[in-house]
C-alpha positions as CSV (number, residue, x, y, z in Angstrom):
1,M,16.1,10.2,8.7
2,R,14.3,11.0,5.5
3,E,11.3,13.3,5.6
4,N,8.9,11.0,3.8
5,S,9.7,8.1,6.2
6,I,8.2,10.0,9.2
7,P,4.5,9.2,9.3
8,H,1.9,11.9,9.6
9,P,0.5,11.9,13.2
10,R,-2.9,10.6,12.0
11,E,-1.7,8.4,9.1
12,P,-2.0,4.7,9.8
13,L,1.1,2.5,9.4
14,Q,-0.8,-0.1,7.5
15,V,-4.0,-0.1,5.5
16,T,-6.5,-2.7,4.2
17,I,-6.6,-3.7,0.6
18,R,-9.8,-1.6,0.2
19,E,-8.1,1.5,1.7
20,A,-5.0,1.0,-0.5
21,A,-7.3,0.8,-3.5
22,D,-9.0,4.0,-2.5
23,L,-5.6,5.8,-1.9
24,L,-4.2,4.6,-5.3
25,R,-7.6,5.1,-7.0
26,F,-7.5,1.5,-8.2
27,D,-10.0,-1.3,-8.0
28,E,-9.5,-3.7,-5.1
29,R,-9.0,-6.5,-7.7
30,T,-6.1,-4.5,-9.2
31,V,-4.4,-4.1,-5.8
32,R,-4.8,-7.9,-5.2
33,R,-3.2,-8.6,-8.5
34,L,-0.3,-6.3,-7.7
35,I,0.2,-8.2,-4.4
36,T,0.1,-11.5,-6.2
37,R,2.7,-10.3,-8.8
38,G,4.9,-9.1,-5.9
39,E,4.7,-5.4,-7.0
40,I,3.2,-4.4,-3.6
41,A,4.2,-6.3,-0.4
42,A,1.3,-7.3,1.9
43,I,1.3,-8.6,5.5
44,G,-1.1,-11.3,6.6
45,R,-3.6,-13.5,4.8
46,G,-7.2,-13.3,3.7
47,K,-9.3,-10.6,5.3
48,L,-6.5,-9.8,7.7
49,R,-4.1,-8.8,4.9
50,R,-2.6,-5.3,5.3
51,I,-0.3,-3.1,3.3
52,A,2.3,-0.9,4.9
53,M,2.0,2.8,3.9
54,D,5.8,2.8,3.1
55,D,5.2,0.0,0.6
56,L,2.4,2.0,-1.1
57,R,4.7,5.0,-1.3
58,A,7.5,2.8,-2.7
59,Y,5.1,1.5,-5.4
60,Q,4.0,5.0,-6.3
61,A,7.6,6.2,-6.6
62,R,8.6,3.2,-8.8
63,N,5.6,3.9,-11.1
64,R,5.6,7.6,-11.6
65,C,5.2,8.9,-15.1
């Protein structure tokens, strides 16, 4: 198993759009647009929408400068 696929003991498996925006240092609207464009996968609908931490890491890895 890869080292980065093992979650930190206190790290959540999923985060809200607001939490994802804070982690990425983006506006919530930007995160919603990324979800709409399919660049970040989201689970659920409306206020119950969550983003898996693995999906956030994958997005960051794809978009490194």
